[in-house]
C-alpha positions as CSV (number, residue, x, y, z in Angstrom):
1,M,-39.3,0.6,-14.7
2,S,-35.9,-1.2,-13.6
3,L,-33.6,-0.8,-11.1
4,A,-29.8,-1.3,-11.6
5,E,-27.8,-3.9,-9.2
6,G,-24.9,-1.4,-8.6
7,I,-23.2,1.5,-10.8
8,D,-22.4,1.4,-14.5
9,P,-18.6,1.7,-14.7
10,L,-18.5,3.4,-18.1
11,T,-21.2,6.1,-16.7
12,E,-18.8,6.7,-13.8
13,T,-15.9,7.0,-15.9
14,L,-17.8,9.5,-18.3
15,V,-19.7,11.4,-15.7
16,S,-16.3,11.9,-13.4
17,L,-14.3,13.4,-16.3
18,Q,-16.9,15.8,-16.6
19,L,-16.4,16.5,-12.8
20,L,-12.7,16.8,-13.5
21,Q,-13.6,19.6,-15.7
22,Q,-15.8,21.6,-13.1
23,P,-14.4,24.9,-11.9
24,R,-16.3,24.3,-8.5
25,P,-16.8,21.0,-7.6
26,G,-18.0,21.7,-4.0
27,A,-16.6,20.6,-0.8
28,V,-17.8,16.9,-1.5
29,F,-16.0,16.3,-4.8
30,G,-13.0,19.3,-4.1
31,P,-10.6,16.5,-2.7
32,W,-11.2,14.0,-5.3
33,Q,-10.6,16.5,-8.0
34,R,-7.5,17.6,-7.0
35,W,-6.6,14.1,-6.5
36,A,-7.6,13.3,-9.8
37,R,-5.9,16.0,-12.0
38,Q,-2.5,14.5,-10.9
39,R,-3.6,11.3,-12.4
40,V,-4.7,12.0,-16.0
41,P,-3.2,10.0,-18.5
42,R,-2.1,11.7,-21.9
43,S,-4.9,9.8,-23.8
44,V,-7.6,11.1,-21.9
45,H,-7.0,14.9,-23.2
46,L,-8.4,13.9,-26.6
47,L,-11.9,12.7,-24.9
48,R,-12.4,16.2,-23.1
49,P,-14.0,18.1,-26.3
50,L,-16.6,15.5,-26.3
51,V,-17.0,15.3,-22.6
52,Q,-17.6,18.8,-21.3
53,P,-19.6,19.6,-18.0
54,G,-22.9,20.3,-18.0
55,M,-23.0,19.4,-21.7
56,Y,-24.8,16.7,-24.0
57,C,-22.4,13.6,-24.2
58,P,-22.8,11.3,-26.8
59,D,-25.0,8.5,-25.8
60,F,-22.6,5.7,-27.7
61,L,-19.8,6.4,-24.6
62,T,-22.2,4.5,-22.3
63,P,-23.6,1.3,-23.6
64,L,-26.6,0.0,-21.8
65,N,-26.4,-2.4,-19.2
66,T,-22.5,-2.9,-18.9
67,A,-22.2,-3.9,-15.2
68,D,-18.8,-5.2,-16.4
69,L,-16.1,-2.5,-17.8
70,D,-14.4,-4.9,-20.5
71,A,-18.0,-5.8,-21.6
72,G,-19.0,-2.0,-21.9
73,L,-15.8,-1.1,-24.0
74,D,-16.5,-4.2,-26.0
75,A,-20.0,-2.6,-26.8
76,L,-18.5,0.6,-27.3
77,L,-16.1,-0.7,-29.9
78,H,-19.3,-2.6,-31.9
79,T,-21.5,0.7,-31.9
80,P,-23.4,0.5,-34.9
81,K,-22.6,3.1,-37.9
82,S,-26.1,4.7,-37.6
83,S,-25.9,5.1,-33.8
84,L,-22.4,7.1,-33.9
85,R,-23.5,9.2,-36.7
86,A,-26.8,10.1,-34.6
87,D,-25.2,10.8,-31.8
88,L,-22.5,13.0,-33.2
89,E,-25.3,14.9,-34.8
90,A,-26.9,15.2,-31.3
91,F,-23.7,16.5,-30.1
92,T,-23.7,19.1,-32.3
93,R,-27.2,20.0,-32.0
94,F,-27.4,20.3,-28.2
95,T,-24.0,22.1,-27.6
96,G,-23.8,24.2,-30.7
97,R,-20.2,22.9,-31.1
98,P,-18.3,20.8,-34.1
99,V,-17.1,17.5,-33.0
100,P,-13.3,17.5,-32.6
101,G,-11.4,17.1,-35.8
102,W,-9.9,13.5,-34.6
103,A,-13.6,12.3,-34.3
104,V,-14.7,13.0,-37.5
105,E,-13.9,9.6,-38.3
106,L,-16.1,8.0,-35.7
107,A,-19.2,9.0,-37.7
108,D,-17.9,6.5,-40.5
109,G,-17.5,3.9,-37.9
110,S,-13.5,4.1,-38.3
111,P,-12.1,1.1,-36.2
112,R,-9.2,3.3,-35.0
113,A,-11.0,6.1,-33.9
114,L,-13.3,3.7,-31.8
115,E,-10.2,2.2,-30.5
116,T,-8.9,5.7,-29.6
117,V,-12.0,6.4,-27.4
118,S,-12.0,2.8,-25.7
119,G,-8.4,3.2,-24.7
120,A,-8.8,6.4,-23.3
121,M,-11.8,5.4,-21.8
122,R,-10.0,2.5,-19.7
123,D,-7.2,5.1,-19.2
124,W,-9.2,7.1,-17.0
125,H,-11.3,4.5,-15.5
126,R,-8.0,2.9,-14.2
127,A,-6.7,5.8,-13.1
128,A,-9.5,7.4,-11.5
129,I,-12.5,5.1,-10.7
130,A,-10.9,1.7,-10.1
131,P,-9.1,3.2,-6.9
132,M,-12.3,4.3,-5.3
133,R,-14.2,1.1,-6.3
134,Q,-15.1,0.1,-2.5
135,H,-16.1,3.4,-1.9
136,M,-18.4,3.5,-5.0
137,Y,-19.7,-0.1,-4.4
138,T,-20.7,0.6,-0.8
139,H,-22.5,4.0,-1.4
140,A,-24.2,3.0,-4.4
141,E,-25.7,-0.1,-2.9
142,A,-26.8,1.9,-0.2
143,A,-28.8,4.2,-2.5
144,R,-30.2,1.1,-4.3
145,S,-31.6,-0.5,-1.3
146,S,-33.3,3.0,-0.3
147,A,-35.0,3.5,-3.7
148,A,-35.9,-0.3,-3.4
149,R,-37.5,0.1,0.3
150,T,-39.5,3.3,-0.9
151,L,-40.6,1.6,-3.9
152,L,-42.2,-1.7,-2.3
153,A,-43.4,0.6,0.8
154,E,-44.8,3.7,-1.1
155,G,-44.9,2.8,-4.8
156,L,-43.3,4.0,-8.1
157,D,-44.5,7.7,-7.6
158,A,-43.1,7.9,-4.2
159,M,-39.5,6.5,-5.6
160,L,-39.2,8.7,-8.4
161,S,-39.7,11.6,-6.5
162,R,-37.4,11.0,-3.9
163,L,-34.4,10.2,-6.2
164,H,-33.5,13.7,-6.4
165,P,-34.8,17.4,-5.6
166,T,-34.4,17.9,-9.3
167,I,-36.8,15.2,-10.4
168,R,-40.3,15.9,-10.6
169,W,-42.6,13.3,-11.1
170,T,-46.1,14.1,-12.3
171,P,-47.8,11.2,-14.0
172,P,-46.7,10.5,-16.8
173,V,-44.1,13.0,-17.1
174,L,-40.9,12.7,-15.5
175,E,-39.4,16.3,-15.7
176,L,-35.8,17.1,-15.2
177,A,-34.2,20.5,-14.1
178,R,-31.6,20.5,-16.3
179,P,-30.9,23.9,-18.3
180,E,-28.7,22.5,-20.6
181,L,-31.2,20.1,-22.1
182,N,-34.6,21.7,-23.4
183,E,-36.4,18.9,-24.7
184,D,-39.3,16.3,-24.5
185,F,-38.4,12.8,-24.7
186,H,-40.6,10.1,-25.5
187,L,-40.4,6.9,-23.9
188,E,-42.9,5.5,-25.9
189,G,-43.6,2.5,-23.6
190,R,-39.9,1.3,-23.4
191,G,-40.0,1.8,-19.5
192,L,-36.6,3.6,-17.7
193,H,-33.7,2.2,-16.4
194,L,-32.5,3.6,-13.1
195,I,-28.6,3.2,-12.2
196,P,-27.3,5.2,-9.3
197,S,-24.1,7.3,-9.7
198,L,-21.7,9.2,-7.1
199,F,-20.3,11.2,-9.7
200,C,-23.3,12.8,-11.1
201,R,-24.3,16.3,-9.5
202,A,-27.6,15.8,-11.5
203,P,-29.8,13.4,-12.9
204,G,-28.7,12.6,-16.5
205,I,-30.4,10.6,-19.1
206,T,-29.1,8.4,-21.9
207,L,-31.7,7.6,-24.8
208,H,-30.8,4.2,-25.8
209,A,-33.1,2.7,-28.6
210,E,-34.1,-0.1,-26.4
211,L,-34.1,1.0,-22.9
212,P,-33.6,5.0,-22.0
213,V,-31.3,5.0,-18.7
214,L,-31.7,7.6,-16.2
215,A,-28.5,8.1,-13.9
216,F,-29.6,9.6,-10.1
217,P,-27.3,10.9,-7.9
218,V,-26.1,8.9,-4.7
219,S,-25.9,11.5,-1.9
220,H,-22.8,11.9,0.2
221,D,-22.8,12.4,4.1
222,T,-19.2,13.0,4.2
223,V,-16.6,14.7,2.1
224,W,-15.3,12.3,-0.5
225,T,-11.6,11.5,-0.5
226,P,-9.5,9.0,-1.9
227,E,-8.1,8.1,1.6
228,A,-11.5,7.4,2.9
229,S,-11.7,4.4,0.3
230,L,-8.7,2.9,0.3
231,A,-8.2,-0.8,0.1
232,P,-8.3,-2.2,3.8
233,E,-4.5,-3.2,4.1
234,E,-3.7,0.7,3.3
235,A,-6.2,2.3,5.4
236,Q,-5.4,0.3,8.4
237,G,-1.6,1.0,8.1
238,G,-1.1,-2.2,6.3
239,T,-1.7,-4.7,9.3
240,L,-4.8,-6.3,7.9
241,G,-3.7,-6.8,4.4
242,A,-0.1,-8.1,5.5
243,L,-2.3,-10.9,7.7
244,L,-5.0,-11.8,5.2
245,G,-3.8,-10.3,1.8
246,P,-5.1,-7.5,0.3
247,T,-7.8,-9.4,-1.9
248,R,-9.1,-11.2,0.9
249,A,-8.9,-8.0,3.3
250,A,-11.0,-6.4,0.4
251,L,-13.4,-9.3,0.6
252,L,-14.0,-9.2,4.5
253,Q,-14.8,-5.2,4.2
254,A,-17.3,-5.9,1.4
255,I,-18.9,-8.9,3.9
256,T,-19.0,-6.6,6.8
257,A,-20.9,-4.1,4.8
258,G,-23.1,-6.1,2.7
259,H,-25.2,-7.9,5.6
260,G,-25.3,-11.1,3.7
261,I,-23.9,-10.6,0.5
262,T,-23.8,-13.0,-2.2
263,T,-21.1,-14.8,-3.8
264,S,-21.7,-13.2,-7.7
265,A,-22.1,-9.5,-5.6
266,L,-19.0,-9.9,-4.2
267,A,-17.3,-10.8,-7.5
268,R,-18.7,-7.7,-8.8
269,R,-18.0,-5.2,-6.0
270,V,-14.2,-6.3,-5.6
271,G,-13.5,-7.0,-9.3
272,I,-12.7,-10.9,-9.3
273,S,-14.2,-14.1,-10.3
274,S,-16.9,-16.0,-8.5
275,A,-14.7,-19.1,-8.2
276,T,-11.9,-17.0,-7.0
277,V,-14.2,-15.4,-4.4
278,S,-15.1,-19.0,-3.3
279,H,-11.6,-20.0,-2.5
280,H,-11.1,-16.8,-0.4
281,T,-14.1,-17.5,1.5
282,T,-13.2,-20.5,2.3
283,V,-10.3,-19.5,4.2
284,L,-12.1,-16.3,5.7
285,R,-14.9,-19.1,7.2
286,D,-12.0,-21.3,8.0
287,A,-10.4,-18.5,10.0
288,G,-13.5,-17.9,11.9
289,L,-13.9,-14.4,10.5
290,I,-17.6,-15.3,8.5
291,T,-20.1,-17.6,8.0
292,T,-21.8,-18.7,4.7
293,H,-25.4,-19.9,4.5
294,R,-27.4,-20.7,1.3
295,T,-30.7,-19.9,0.0
296,G,-31.3,-22.2,-2.9
297,T,-28.5,-21.6,-5.1
298,S,-27.3,-18.8,-3.5
299,A,-24.6,-18.4,-1.0
300,H,-24.9,-15.3,1.4
301,H,-21.7,-14.5,3.3
302,L,-21.7,-12.4,7.1
303,S,-19.1,-11.4,9.0
304,T,-18.6,-12.8,12.7
305,P,-18.1,-10.7,15.3
306,L,-14.3,-11.8,15.2
307,G,-14.4,-10.4,11.8
308,S,-16.1,-7.2,12.4
309,R,-13.6,-6.4,15.3
310,L,-10.6,-7.4,13.3
311,L,-11.8,-5.0,10.3
312,N,-12.7,-2.2,12.6
313,G,-9.5,-2.6,14.9
314,T,-11.5,-2.2,18.0
315,P,-8.5,-1.0,20.5
316,A,-9.6,-3.6,23.4
317,C,-9.3,-6.5,21.1
318,D,-7.5,-5.8,18.0
319,Q,-4.1,-7.6,18.8
320,R,-6.1,-10.4,20.5
321,S,-8.3,-10.5,17.3
322,L,-5.1,-10.7,15.2
323,S,-3.5,-13.4,17.2
324,T,-6.6,-15.6,17.2
325,V,-6.8,-15.4,13.4
326,E,-3.0,-15.9,13.1
327,A,-3.3,-19.0,15.2
328,R,-6.0,-20.2,13.2
329,R,-4.1,-19.8,9.8
330,R,-1.2,-21.7,11.3
331,K,-3.4,-24.6,12.1
332,Q,-5.0,-24.8,8.8
333,A,-1.2,-24.7,7.0
334,E,-0.4,-27.1,9.3
335,R,-3.5,-29.5,7.8
336,Q,-2.2,-29.0,4.5
337,P,-0.3,-31.9,3.1
């Protein structure tokens, strides 16, 4: 049994496309759906027959352990022909529908058909997932931490039983309340990989030959709107982004929420390289907004009181915080040759 470090971008891309088509998405996702329906790229319409709400989706659309979008799409493009054929046969068996005409070539491993799918997945991710990145990572990390704490304190049985109300763990059987799937799956000693998902409304399983994957829903305490997960410079009227720059503002937000987050975790969350993170954290540290300490080979970053006040926009000290940071930034510029 393993627990993913965060969301899987292709899983979120696929499940969000299913959610887009839900007739009644509910109060949590309704605002997102209305926003997303205005952003659907033309290429994505081809995917809809394969990605229907409440129905089986071909497993090759979500390759195993692809925390990086580019790596996931590359794995998709190199799916073996045998896997493509088996997944499309399973699609017909579970849904009772034939594959769409354009996708028939997929069963033969057509590079053109695979590129069509990959391009559509990338277009949808760019339109509907990437703008939600900070919101998604924050909530997914909280769910992962909660599951890990339950595992350490109470054991595997308790953790599995609490992932979602529709999951029932009766050792050695894991039961999912999914009416569209009525079949037994045998893990045969392969274990199970758990990933948190913000767009899943019910647990879903992907039966990769190497390691089956179970995506479990992350609970939402508030209505999810795109505005709630805008970058810091947008959410705060442009002041913070104008002062720090959009990337540093996003990093400061992630550090404040992360409570000792590492450089590599920041790189995944904000979508930049570790080297770029190190450059920006140096600037934030010199400005007195964060502190950094090392444990072994890992650098852990924490927000200072000044950084937290600046990010939260505390009225009593907001202007003073801005003035302090601006003064430190001017001093840094004066020291540079």
